[in-house]
C-alpha positions as CSV (number, residue, x, y, z in Angstrom):
1,M,-19.1,-14.5,-14.7
2,R,-17.4,-12.7,-11.8
3,V,-18.5,-12.2,-8.2
4,A,-17.3,-9.3,-6.1
5,F,-17.9,-9.0,-2.4
6,D,-16.9,-6.3,0.2
7,I,-16.9,-6.9,3.8
8,G,-18.3,-3.9,5.9
9,G,-18.5,-3.5,9.4
10,T,-22.4,-4.4,9.4
11,F,-23.2,-5.9,6.1
12,T,-21.3,-7.8,3.5
13,D,-22.1,-6.8,-0.1
14,F,-22.1,-8.9,-3.1
15,V,-22.5,-8.3,-6.7
16,L,-22.7,-11.1,-9.5
17,Q,-22.2,-10.0,-13.0
18,G,-22.3,-11.9,-16.0
19,D,-24.4,-14.0,-18.7
20,V,-27.2,-14.1,-16.0
21,G,-27.3,-10.3,-15.8
22,T,-26.4,-8.5,-12.6
23,L,-27.5,-9.6,-9.2
24,T,-26.9,-7.9,-5.9
25,L,-26.9,-9.1,-2.1
26,K,-26.5,-7.9,1.3
27,V,-25.9,-10.2,4.2
28,P,-25.0,-9.4,7.8
29,T,-21.3,-9.4,8.6
30,S,-20.2,-12.2,11.0
31,Q,-17.9,-10.1,13.4
32,A,-16.1,-13.0,14.9
33,E,-15.3,-14.8,11.6
34,P,-15.9,-12.5,8.6
35,A,-15.3,-15.4,6.2
36,E,-18.5,-17.2,7.4
37,A,-20.8,-14.3,6.1
38,V,-18.8,-14.4,2.7
39,L,-19.4,-18.1,2.2
40,A,-23.0,-18.0,3.3
41,G,-23.6,-15.1,1.0
42,F,-21.7,-16.6,-1.9
43,Q,-23.8,-19.9,-1.7
44,R,-27.0,-17.9,-1.5
45,L,-26.0,-15.8,-4.7
46,L,-25.1,-18.8,-6.6
47,A,-28.6,-20.4,-5.7
48,D,-30.3,-17.2,-6.7
49,A,-28.5,-17.2,-10.1
50,E,-29.1,-21.0,-10.5
51,I,-25.3,-21.7,-11.4
52,S,-22.5,-23.4,-9.8
53,A,-19.3,-22.1,-8.2
54,A,-17.4,-23.9,-11.0
55,S,-18.9,-21.3,-13.5
56,I,-17.7,-18.1,-11.8
57,T,-14.5,-17.2,-13.7
58,G,-13.2,-14.7,-11.0
59,I,-13.8,-13.3,-7.5
60,L,-12.9,-9.9,-6.3
61,H,-12.7,-9.1,-2.7
62,G,-12.4,-5.8,-0.6
63,T,-11.9,-6.7,3.1
64,T,-11.3,-4.8,6.5
65,V,-9.6,-7.6,8.0
66,A,-6.2,-6.0,7.9
67,T,-7.5,-2.5,9.3
68,N,-9.7,-4.2,12.0
69,A,-6.5,-6.0,13.3
70,I,-4.7,-2.7,13.6
71,I,-7.4,-0.8,15.0
72,E,-8.5,-3.2,17.5
73,R,-4.8,-4.2,18.4
74,K,-5.6,-8.0,17.7
75,G,-2.5,-8.7,15.4
76,A,0.1,-11.3,16.1
77,A,2.8,-11.2,18.7
78,T,5.6,-9.2,16.8
79,A,9.1,-8.3,17.3
80,L,11.3,-5.6,15.7
81,L,14.9,-5.7,14.8
82,T,16.6,-2.4,14.2
83,T,20.1,-0.8,14.1
84,H,21.8,-0.3,17.6
85,G,20.8,3.1,18.9
86,F,17.5,3.2,17.1
87,R,15.4,1.2,19.5
88,D,13.2,4.1,20.3
89,V,12.2,5.3,16.9
90,L,8.8,3.9,17.2
91,L,8.3,5.5,20.6
92,I,9.5,8.8,19.9
93,G,7.6,9.3,16.5
94,R,7.5,12.9,15.3
95,Q,8.2,16.0,17.3
96,K,5.1,17.8,15.9
97,R,2.1,17.6,18.3
98,Y,-1.3,17.1,16.4
99,E,-2.8,19.1,19.3
100,T,-0.5,21.9,20.3
101,Y,-2.1,23.0,23.5
102,D,-3.5,19.6,25.0
103,L,-1.4,18.8,27.8
104,Y,-2.9,15.3,28.2
105,M,-2.6,14.6,24.3
106,N,-2.1,10.8,23.7
107,K,0.2,9.5,21.2
108,P,-0.9,6.6,19.1
109,A,0.2,3.5,20.7
110,P,2.9,1.5,18.8
111,L,2.1,-2.0,17.7
112,V,5.1,-3.4,19.5
113,R,6.3,-2.8,23.2
114,R,9.7,-1.6,23.9
115,R,10.5,-5.1,25.3
116,D,9.7,-6.6,21.7
117,I,12.4,-4.4,19.9
118,F,15.9,-5.6,19.6
119,E,19.1,-4.0,18.4
120,I,22.0,-5.3,16.3
121,E,25.4,-3.7,15.6
122,E,25.6,-2.6,11.8
123,R,25.5,0.8,10.1
124,M,24.7,2.2,6.6
125,A,25.1,5.6,5.5
126,H,22.4,7.5,3.6
127,D,24.0,6.9,0.3
128,G,24.2,3.1,0.9
129,T,27.9,3.1,2.0
130,V,28.5,0.5,4.5
131,L,29.9,2.1,7.6
132,Q,29.8,-0.8,10.0
133,N,29.5,-4.6,8.9
134,L,26.8,-6.7,10.2
135,D,27.8,-8.4,13.5
136,D,27.0,-12.1,12.8
137,A,27.3,-13.1,16.5
138,M,25.2,-10.4,18.0
139,L,22.5,-11.4,15.4
140,D,22.5,-14.9,16.4
141,A,22.1,-13.9,20.0
142,V,19.1,-11.7,19.0
143,I,17.6,-14.5,17.0
144,D,18.0,-16.8,20.2
145,R,16.0,-14.3,22.1
146,V,13.3,-13.9,19.4
147,V,12.8,-17.6,19.1
148,E,12.6,-17.9,23.1
149,G,10.0,-15.1,23.1
150,G,7.4,-16.9,21.0
151,Y,6.8,-14.4,18.3
152,E,4.8,-15.1,15.2
153,A,6.4,-12.4,13.1
154,I,9.3,-10.0,13.0
155,A,9.8,-6.8,11.1
156,V,13.4,-5.7,10.2
157,A,14.0,-2.1,9.8
158,L,17.6,-1.1,9.7
159,L,19.1,2.5,9.3
160,H,19.2,3.7,5.6
161,A,18.1,0.3,4.2
162,Y,16.3,1.8,1.5
163,A,19.5,2.9,0.1
164,N,21.2,-0.4,0.5
165,P,19.4,-3.5,1.6
166,T,22.1,-6.0,1.9
167,H,22.1,-5.9,5.7
168,E,18.6,-6.5,6.0
169,R,18.6,-9.3,3.3
170,A,21.5,-11.2,5.3
171,V,19.3,-10.8,8.5
172,R,16.2,-12.4,6.5
173,D,18.4,-15.2,5.4
174,R,19.6,-16.0,8.8
175,L,16.2,-15.8,10.3
176,A,14.9,-18.1,7.7
177,Q,17.5,-20.6,8.5
178,R,17.2,-20.4,12.2
179,A,13.5,-19.7,12.7
180,P,11.8,-21.0,9.5
181,N,8.2,-20.7,10.8
182,L,8.6,-16.9,11.8
183,L,7.0,-14.6,9.2
184,I,9.4,-11.9,8.1
185,S,9.0,-8.3,6.8
186,L,11.8,-6.2,5.4
187,S,11.6,-2.4,5.5
188,S,13.5,-2.4,2.0
189,D,10.9,-4.6,0.6
190,V,7.8,-3.2,2.3
191,S,8.5,0.6,2.1
192,P,12.0,1.4,0.5
193,K,11.7,5.1,1.3
194,F,13.4,7.5,3.8
195,R,11.8,8.9,7.2
196,E,12.7,6.2,9.5
197,Y,9.6,6.7,11.9
198,E,7.3,6.1,9.0
199,R,9.3,3.4,7.3
200,T,9.6,1.6,10.6
201,S,5.8,2.0,11.3
202,T,4.8,0.6,8.1
203,T,7.0,-2.5,8.2
204,V,6.0,-3.4,11.8
205,A,2.2,-3.0,10.7
206,N,2.8,-5.3,7.9
207,S,4.4,-7.8,10.2
208,Y,1.7,-7.2,12.9
209,I,-1.2,-8.2,10.5
210,K,0.7,-10.8,8.4
211,P,-0.4,-13.8,10.4
212,V,-4.0,-12.6,10.6
213,V,-4.3,-11.9,7.0
214,T,-2.4,-15.2,5.9
215,R,-4.8,-17.3,8.1
216,Y,-8.1,-15.3,6.8
217,I,-7.1,-15.6,3.1
218,G,-6.0,-19.3,3.6
219,H,-9.5,-20.2,5.2
220,L,-11.4,-18.2,2.4
221,Q,-9.5,-19.9,-0.2
222,K,-10.1,-23.5,1.2
223,A,-13.7,-22.9,1.8
224,L,-14.4,-21.5,-1.6
225,G,-12.3,-24.5,-3.1
226,T,-14.7,-26.9,-1.3
227,R,-17.6,-25.2,-2.9
228,G,-16.3,-25.8,-6.3
229,F,-14.5,-22.6,-7.3
230,R,-11.3,-23.2,-9.0
231,N,-10.5,-19.8,-10.7
232,D,-8.8,-16.6,-9.7
233,L,-9.2,-14.7,-6.7
234,F,-7.9,-11.1,-6.3
235,I,-7.9,-8.6,-3.4
236,M,-8.2,-4.9,-3.7
237,Q,-5.3,-2.9,-2.6
238,S,-5.3,0.6,-0.8
239,N,-4.3,2.2,-4.1
240,G,-7.2,0.9,-6.0
241,G,-5.5,-2.1,-7.8
242,L,-6.0,-5.7,-7.6
243,V,-3.6,-8.2,-6.3
244,S,-3.4,-12.1,-6.1
245,P,-3.7,-13.8,-2.6
246,D,0.1,-14.7,-2.4
247,F,0.9,-10.9,-3.0
248,A,-1.5,-10.1,-0.2
249,R,-0.2,-12.6,2.2
250,E,3.3,-11.2,1.7
251,Y,2.3,-7.5,1.9
252,P,-0.9,-7.4,3.9
253,I,-0.2,-3.8,4.7
254,R,-1.3,-3.0,0.9
255,I,-4.9,-4.0,1.6
256,V,-5.7,-1.9,4.7
257,E,-8.0,0.4,3.0
258,S,-9.3,-2.4,0.6
259,G,-13.0,-1.9,0.5
260,P,-13.2,1.8,0.7
261,A,-10.9,2.2,-2.2
262,A,-13.1,0.2,-4.2
263,G,-16.0,2.6,-3.6
264,V,-14.0,5.4,-4.9
265,L,-13.2,3.7,-8.2
266,M,-16.9,3.1,-8.6
267,C,-17.5,6.7,-8.2
268,G,-14.9,7.7,-10.6
269,D,-16.7,5.4,-13.2
270,V,-20.0,7.1,-12.3
271,A,-18.7,10.6,-12.6
272,A,-17.4,9.9,-16.0
273,E,-20.8,8.5,-17.2
274,E,-22.3,11.7,-15.9
275,G,-19.6,14.2,-17.4
276,E,-18.3,15.3,-13.8
277,D,-14.5,15.6,-13.4
278,Q,-14.8,17.1,-9.9
279,V,-16.3,14.7,-7.4
280,I,-16.4,14.3,-3.5
281,T,-17.3,10.6,-2.7
282,F,-19.5,9.8,0.3
283,D,-19.9,6.2,1.4
284,M,-21.9,5.6,4.7
285,G,-22.6,2.3,5.7
286,G,-23.7,0.6,8.9
287,T,-20.5,1.3,11.0
288,T,-18.6,4.3,9.3
289,A,-18.8,7.1,6.7
290,K,-15.8,7.4,4.3
291,L,-15.1,10.6,2.1
292,G,-12.8,10.8,-0.9
293,A,-12.2,12.9,-4.0
294,I,-12.0,12.5,-7.8
295,D,-9.9,15.6,-9.1
296,D,-9.8,16.1,-12.8
297,G,-11.4,12.8,-13.5
298,A,-9.0,10.7,-11.5
299,P,-9.1,9.4,-7.8
300,A,-7.0,11.4,-5.6
301,I,-4.0,9.2,-4.4
302,M,-2.1,10.0,-1.2
303,P,1.7,8.9,-0.9
304,S,1.0,7.9,2.7
305,F,-2.0,7.7,5.2
306,E,-2.6,7.1,8.7
307,V,-4.6,4.3,10.5
308,D,-6.9,5.1,13.4
309,P,-6.2,8.9,13.7
310,I,-7.9,10.8,16.4
311,H,-10.4,13.5,15.5
312,Y,-9.2,13.4,11.9
313,K,-5.9,15.1,13.1
314,T,-2.7,14.5,10.9
315,G,-0.1,13.0,13.0
316,S,-2.5,11.2,15.6
317,G,-2.8,7.8,13.9
318,L,-0.2,5.2,12.7
319,P,1.7,6.3,9.7
320,I,1.7,4.0,6.7
321,S,4.2,4.9,4.1
322,L,2.4,3.5,1.1
323,P,0.2,5.0,-1.6
324,A,-3.6,4.8,-1.2
325,V,-6.7,6.4,-2.4
326,E,-7.3,9.7,-0.4
327,L,-10.0,8.9,2.1
328,L,-11.2,10.1,5.5
329,E,-13.1,7.7,7.5
330,I,-15.2,8.6,10.7
331,G,-17.3,6.6,13.0
332,A,-20.8,7.6,11.7
333,G,-22.9,5.1,10.2
334,G,-26.4,3.6,10.3
335,G,-25.3,1.5,13.5
336,S,-23.7,4.4,15.3
337,I,-25.1,4.6,18.9
338,A,-26.7,7.7,20.2
339,R,-26.5,9.0,23.8
340,T,-26.8,12.2,25.8
341,E,-23.9,13.8,27.3
342,M,-24.0,17.0,29.4
343,G,-27.5,17.7,28.0
344,I,-26.6,17.5,24.2
345,I,-26.9,14.4,21.9
346,Q,-23.8,12.6,20.9
347,V,-23.6,10.0,18.0
348,G,-20.8,7.6,17.4
349,P,-18.1,6.6,17.1
350,E,-19.3,3.3,18.9
351,S,-21.3,1.1,16.6
352,A,-23.9,-1.6,17.3
353,G,-22.5,-3.4,14.3
354,A,-24.4,-6.4,12.8
355,T,-24.8,-8.1,16.2
356,P,-26.7,-7.2,18.2
357,G,-27.3,-4.2,15.7
358,P,-29.8,-1.2,16.0
359,I,-32.8,-1.8,18.4
360,C,-35.2,-2.2,15.2
361,Y,-33.3,-5.3,14.1
362,G,-34.8,-7.2,17.0
363,Q,-31.6,-9.0,17.8
364,G,-31.1,-7.8,21.3
365,G,-29.9,-4.2,20.6
366,T,-31.0,-1.9,23.4
367,R,-29.3,1.4,22.5
368,P,-30.8,3.6,19.8
369,T,-28.8,4.2,16.6
370,V,-28.8,6.3,13.5
371,T,-30.9,3.5,11.8
372,D,-33.5,3.5,14.6
373,A,-33.9,7.4,14.3
374,N,-34.1,7.1,10.3
375,L,-36.8,4.5,10.8
376,V,-38.9,6.6,13.3
377,L,-38.5,9.6,10.9
378,G,-40.3,7.6,8.2
379,Y,-37.4,7.4,5.9
380,L,-37.0,3.8,6.1
381,N,-39.7,1.1,5.0
382,P,-39.9,-1.4,8.0
383,D,-41.3,-4.0,5.5
384,Y,-38.8,-3.4,2.7
385,F,-35.3,-3.2,4.5
386,N,-32.8,-4.9,2.5
387,G,-35.3,-5.7,-0.1
388,G,-37.5,-7.3,2.4
389,A,-35.1,-9.7,3.7
390,M,-35.4,-7.9,7.2
391,R,-38.5,-6.5,8.8
392,L,-37.8,-3.6,11.3
393,D,-39.6,-2.9,14.4
394,R,-40.5,0.7,14.5
395,D,-42.3,0.6,17.8
396,A,-39.2,-0.9,19.6
397,A,-37.1,1.8,18.2
398,A,-39.4,4.7,19.2
399,V,-39.4,3.3,22.7
400,G,-35.6,3.0,22.9
401,I,-35.3,6.7,21.5
402,E,-37.6,8.0,24.0
403,Q,-35.9,6.4,27.0
404,A,-32.4,7.3,26.0
405,I,-32.9,10.5,24.3
406,G,-36.3,12.0,24.6
407,D,-36.8,11.6,28.3
408,P,-33.5,13.0,29.6
409,L,-33.8,15.9,27.2
410,N,-37.5,16.4,27.5
411,L,-38.1,15.8,23.8
412,D,-40.9,14.1,22.2
413,C,-39.9,10.9,19.9
414,G,-39.9,12.7,16.7
415,A,-37.8,15.6,17.9
416,A,-35.4,13.2,19.6
417,A,-34.9,11.1,16.4
418,W,-34.4,14.3,14.4
419,G,-31.8,15.3,16.9
420,I,-29.9,12.1,16.3
421,H,-30.2,12.3,12.5
422,T,-29.0,16.0,12.6
423,M,-26.1,15.2,15.0
424,A,-24.9,12.4,12.4
425,N,-25.1,14.9,9.7
426,S,-23.1,17.2,11.6
427,N,-20.3,14.9,12.3
428,M,-20.3,14.0,8.6
429,E,-20.4,17.6,7.5
430,R,-17.2,18.2,9.6
431,A,-15.5,15.5,7.8
432,M,-16.6,16.7,4.4
433,R,-15.3,20.2,5.2
434,I,-11.9,18.6,5.7
435,V,-11.9,16.7,2.5
436,S,-13.2,19.8,0.6
437,L,-12.4,23.2,1.9
438,E,-9.6,22.5,4.2
439,R,-7.8,20.6,1.2
440,G,-8.2,23.3,-1.4
441,R,-11.4,22.2,-2.9
442,D,-14.2,24.6,-3.7
443,P,-17.5,22.5,-2.9
444,R,-19.4,24.8,-5.6
445,R,-17.4,23.2,-8.3
446,Y,-17.9,19.6,-7.1
447,A,-20.7,17.0,-7.4
448,L,-21.5,14.4,-4.5
449,V,-21.6,10.9,-5.4
450,A,-23.1,9.2,-2.5
451,F,-23.5,5.3,-2.1
452,G,-23.5,2.6,0.7
453,G,-26.7,1.5,2.5
454,A,-27.1,4.8,4.4
455,G,-25.3,7.4,2.0
456,P,-28.4,8.2,-0.2
457,L,-30.4,9.1,2.8
458,H,-28.2,11.6,4.2
459,A,-26.5,12.9,1.0
460,A,-28.8,15.8,0.0
461,R,-28.6,17.4,3.4
462,L,-24.8,17.5,3.4
463,A,-24.7,18.8,-0.2
464,R,-27.0,21.7,1.0
465,V,-25.1,22.8,3.8
466,L,-21.7,22.7,2.0
467,G,-23.1,24.3,-1.2
468,L,-22.5,21.3,-3.6
469,P,-25.0,21.8,-6.4
470,K,-25.6,18.3,-7.4
471,V,-25.9,14.8,-5.9
472,I,-25.5,11.6,-7.8
473,I,-26.8,8.3,-6.5
474,P,-25.4,5.4,-8.6
475,H,-27.4,2.6,-9.9
476,G,-26.8,-0.1,-7.2
477,A,-25.5,2.5,-4.6
478,G,-26.2,0.2,-1.7
479,V,-23.4,-2.2,-2.8
480,G,-21.2,0.4,-4.5
481,S,-18.1,-0.9,-3.2
482,A,-18.7,-4.3,-4.6
483,F,-19.4,-2.7,-7.9
484,G,-16.2,-0.7,-7.7
485,L,-14.2,-4.0,-7.5
486,L,-15.5,-5.0,-10.9
487,Q,-14.1,-1.8,-12.5
488,A,-10.6,-2.3,-11.0
489,E,-7.5,-3.7,-12.7
490,P,-4.5,-5.6,-11.5
491,R,-2.0,-3.1,-10.4
492,I,1.5,-3.0,-8.8
493,D,3.3,0.2,-7.3
494,V,7.0,0.2,-6.7
495,S,8.8,3.1,-5.2
496,L,12.3,4.0,-3.7
497,T,13.9,7.0,-2.2
498,R,16.7,8.8,-4.2
499,V,17.2,12.4,-3.4
500,L,18.3,13.8,-6.8
501,S,18.7,17.3,-8.2
502,L,16.9,17.6,-11.4
503,D,19.7,19.3,-13.2
504,K,20.4,18.9,-17.0
505,D,22.8,15.9,-16.2
506,A,20.3,13.9,-14.1
507,G,19.0,11.8,-17.1
508,P,21.5,8.9,-16.6
509,A,20.6,8.7,-12.8
510,I,16.9,8.7,-13.6
511,A,17.3,5.9,-16.1
512,R,19.2,3.8,-13.4
513,I,16.3,4.3,-11.0
514,Y,13.7,3.3,-13.3
515,A,15.6,0.2,-14.4
516,E,15.8,-0.7,-10.7
517,L,12.2,-0.2,-10.2
518,E,11.1,-2.0,-13.4
519,A,13.0,-5.1,-12.4
520,Q,11.2,-5.0,-9.0
521,A,7.9,-4.6,-10.7
522,H,8.4,-7.6,-13.1
523,G,9.2,-9.6,-10.0
524,D,5.9,-8.6,-8.3
525,L,4.0,-9.1,-11.5
526,A,5.2,-12.5,-11.8
527,R,3.5,-13.2,-8.3
528,L,0.3,-12.0,-9.8
529,G,0.3,-14.8,-12.2
530,M,-1.6,-13.0,-15.0
531,A,-0.9,-13.0,-18.5
532,G,-0.9,-9.8,-20.6
533,S,1.4,-6.9,-21.0
534,P,1.3,-4.2,-18.5
535,S,1.1,-0.6,-19.1
536,W,3.6,1.7,-17.4
537,S,3.3,5.1,-15.7
538,R,5.9,7.0,-13.7
539,F,5.7,9.7,-11.2
540,A,7.7,11.2,-8.4
541,Y,7.3,13.4,-5.4
542,M,9.4,16.7,-5.7
543,H,10.0,20.0,-4.0
544,Y,12.0,23.1,-4.5
545,A,15.3,22.7,-2.7
546,G,15.0,23.5,1.2
547,Q,11.3,22.7,1.3
548,G,10.2,20.0,3.7
549,Y,7.1,18.8,1.9
550,E,6.9,17.2,-1.6
551,I,4.1,17.1,-4.3
552,R,3.2,14.4,-6.7
553,T,4.4,15.1,-10.3
554,D,3.7,13.0,-13.2
555,L,6.7,12.2,-15.3
556,P,7.1,11.7,-19.1
557,D,6.5,8.5,-20.7
558,G,9.1,7.0,-23.3
559,E,12.8,6.8,-23.3
560,I,14.8,8.4,-20.7
561,D,17.3,10.4,-22.4
562,D,19.6,13.5,-21.8
563,G,16.6,15.9,-21.9
564,Y,14.2,13.7,-19.7
565,A,15.2,15.9,-16.6
566,D,14.3,19.2,-18.2
567,R,11.0,17.8,-19.2
568,A,10.3,16.5,-15.7
569,A,11.3,19.9,-14.1
570,E,8.8,21.6,-16.5
571,M,6.0,19.1,-15.2
572,F,6.9,19.9,-11.8
573,H,6.5,23.6,-12.3
574,D,3.3,23.1,-13.9
575,A,2.1,20.9,-11.1
576,Y,3.3,23.4,-8.4
577,E,1.6,26.3,-10.0
578,R,-1.7,24.5,-10.3
579,Q,-1.6,23.8,-6.5
580,Y,0.1,27.1,-5.3
581,R,-0.5,29.5,-8.2
582,Y,3.2,30.1,-8.2
583,R,6.3,28.9,-9.9
584,N,9.9,29.6,-9.5
585,V,11.8,28.7,-12.6
586,E,15.3,29.7,-11.1
587,A,15.0,27.6,-8.0
588,E,16.6,24.2,-7.8
589,I,14.2,21.3,-8.0
590,E,14.7,18.0,-5.9
591,A,13.1,14.8,-6.6
592,V,12.8,12.5,-3.4
593,D,10.5,9.5,-4.0
594,W,10.3,7.8,-7.3
595,Y,7.2,5.5,-8.4
596,L,6.6,3.1,-11.4
597,V,3.1,1.8,-11.8
598,A,2.4,-1.4,-13.7
599,S,-1.2,-1.9,-14.7
600,L,-2.7,-5.1,-16.4
601,P,-6.0,-4.7,-18.4
602,A,-9.0,-5.5,-16.2
603,V,-11.1,-8.5,-17.0
604,R,-14.8,-7.3,-17.7
605,S,-17.8,-9.3,-17.1
606,S,-20.0,-10.2,-19.9
607,G,-23.1,-8.6,-18.1
608,E,-23.7,-4.9,-17.8
609,R,-24.3,-3.0,-14.9
610,G,-26.1,-0.2,-16.9
611,F,-29.7,0.7,-16.7
612,S,-32.3,-0.9,-19.1
613,G,-35.4,0.9,-18.1
614,P,-38.3,0.3,-15.6
615,A,-38.7,-3.1,-14.4
616,A,-41.9,-5.0,-14.9
617,H,-41.9,-6.2,-11.3
618,A,-41.7,-2.6,-9.8
619,R,-44.0,-2.0,-6.8
620,S,-46.7,0.5,-7.2
621,R,-46.2,4.1,-5.8
622,A,-47.4,4.8,-2.3
623,E,-47.3,7.4,0.3
624,R,-45.7,7.6,3.8
625,R,-45.5,10.1,6.6
626,A,-41.9,11.4,6.9
627,Y,-40.2,14.1,8.9
628,F,-39.2,17.2,6.9
629,P,-38.7,20.4,9.0
630,E,-39.1,22.4,5.8
631,T,-42.8,21.4,5.7
632,G,-43.5,21.7,9.4
633,G,-42.6,18.1,10.6
634,F,-44.1,15.0,9.7
635,T,-45.7,15.1,6.1
636,S,-47.2,12.5,3.7
637,V,-44.8,12.2,0.8
638,P,-44.6,9.9,-2.2
639,V,-42.6,6.7,-2.1
640,L,-41.3,5.5,-5.5
641,D,-39.7,2.3,-6.4
642,R,-36.5,3.1,-8.1
643,S,-36.7,0.1,-10.3
644,G,-39.9,1.5,-11.9
645,L,-38.6,4.9,-12.8
646,D,-37.9,5.7,-16.4
647,I,-35.0,7.7,-18.1
648,D,-35.5,11.5,-17.8
649,E,-38.3,11.1,-15.4
650,T,-38.3,14.0,-13.0
651,I,-39.3,13.7,-9.1
652,E,-39.8,17.0,-7.1
653,G,-39.0,16.9,-3.3
654,P,-40.0,15.9,-1.0
655,A,-40.0,12.3,-2.0
656,L,-38.6,8.9,-1.0
657,I,-37.0,6.6,-3.6
658,E,-36.5,3.1,-2.4
659,E,-34.4,0.2,-3.9
660,T,-33.5,-3.1,-2.5
661,D,-30.3,-2.0,-0.7
662,S,-30.8,1.7,0.0
663,T,-33.2,4.6,0.2
664,T,-32.7,8.1,-1.3
665,V,-34.2,11.1,0.5
666,V,-35.3,13.9,-1.9
667,L,-35.5,17.3,0.0
668,P,-38.3,20.0,-0.7
669,G,-37.0,22.3,-3.3
670,D,-34.7,19.6,-4.7
671,R,-35.4,18.0,-8.0
672,T,-34.2,14.5,-9.2
673,T,-33.9,13.0,-12.5
674,I,-32.9,9.6,-14.0
675,S,-30.0,9.6,-16.4
676,P,-29.6,7.4,-19.2
677,R,-27.4,5.1,-17.3
678,G,-29.9,4.8,-14.4
679,H,-28.2,7.3,-12.0
680,L,-30.4,9.5,-9.8
681,V,-29.3,12.9,-10.4
682,I,-30.4,15.5,-7.7
683,T,-30.2,19.1,-8.3
684,I,-30.0,20.8,-5.0
685,G,-32.1,23.7,-3.6
686,S,-31.3,27.1,-5.4
687,S,-29.9,25.4,-8.2
688,A,-33.0,23.5,-8.8
689,S,-35.2,26.6,-9.0
690,D,-32.6,28.2,-11.7
């Protein structure tokens, strides 16, 4: 039996799967100390299942602790040690402006101040040749200043250390000897790739959050141990793989997009069950909405990503040069606060969170949110929110909306609530256009898999606006990311930069690269402490010589022989043609970054998430007045308990389908059926009438 839990900004989601079947739970997130909500929910889940912690064979965890520490700038006091003459790499960043014509554009604030950046004499060439030896006396003087400065962590990012890490390792050894309590991150370990700004930013971020993550994981492990849990704890990485707590402590930057990555994995699993290869994923919770993609049946993976971007603009956030599941995150969730600005309604990105929460929670919230609007519009059941664990105050929500939105804009309560709902959809529509159209995906060829507590409520309108023909609401959608954790497998990605021309003589050089990567991967796998033989896969980022942007290219498996470079070049031509409808077989090809992925088989629970038919305890069908502009406003519509629906049952919109952790809104003109796996499949608009 295994337990998965995912900490969100408003709720922490749990799934227990095993001999007792599948149990789900949502509890409010404790903002000040996230582990407290985890432990309370874990104890309640064990009580509901009538089992002890000792019977749990594994716990899988998705967390936003690392992300929040960066976004809120609540990491540790961190120093940066770099090569003499390169003190300002972080401050200069890249020349390209993310807003060309904005004269008041702000760059992302670095995680370390200039006064916290120290230089040492040494120099390495781009090919790893030592141009200037490390100055030991200068290093000792810098260490004295670091110790006096009271730093908790230090990042070491020396010029071209990706090509030769000997100087960085010498610095690490000296720091460990002179300042044993200092947490150290080397760029040659964290991100051994070229491009100084991105590599330095990634290494600094790793150091900045390392003390925070170390304390959090230590507290969580200790608390779980006192409750009798003695088995494996695994944490989700940004790339969709699981790692051990020790690995997460050493490389916390790898778990920055932990929870959202799990949700995309769940969508991939659901898409495969429903026979869909092209999917846009949509996760809307209490604080944020997150969008990703499944292309040709596999989650889209980016070689790097940005934390806390401004208005979704590339180059506006802090770059992290590590692979991650492709995601776009915006401040649009159920708790997003609505207000008026210059005579129009604005929603988010500020959130009411779990405390005080929306007005309808009755916990002191005074500003209206998207959840308040959805309650007033009749989409939410005030007596069955979170399976009846919370009762919502509709009257208080209506008063708050009237005072903050209705009165200033001279709107009645229903129109004001619809305005909030519409503006939230507009924000998410813009983000969905970026993920689909602006990244070369035709929405008409994609299905939308929607999950999270609020995702199923907004999904159909987003699909209708963008032309997606189908929406899939997974079984257990409200705790989708926690279900995704149960599908994940332990995985290690290792990479390095070696700029190499793919000519016919490149085979031996490629073999040496992958021998080095495999040795590194075996060392990382040892930290996982898991038995079993890994499966290996290779890929690289390549371009035609002279280009400044690379594309991912899967590489052949098997022996790296004299013909390997030719086979790799052909795979690059194919990948380039798929993306740009063009190939140039005469042009020289350069490979830049090389990757090796080691995956261990996932441990599966004995229970099944699958659908077993209508539940005997399903609530009887009812009706409720809900707002649908297509029918003229508030209309009496059927309300169905999802657990009482049978395979192949069809529901014509408008309708509301409730379950313990989410509500699905079916629009007029749409048709919903229940698939054999229990997923709701909504055929949108004109497609439904075909």
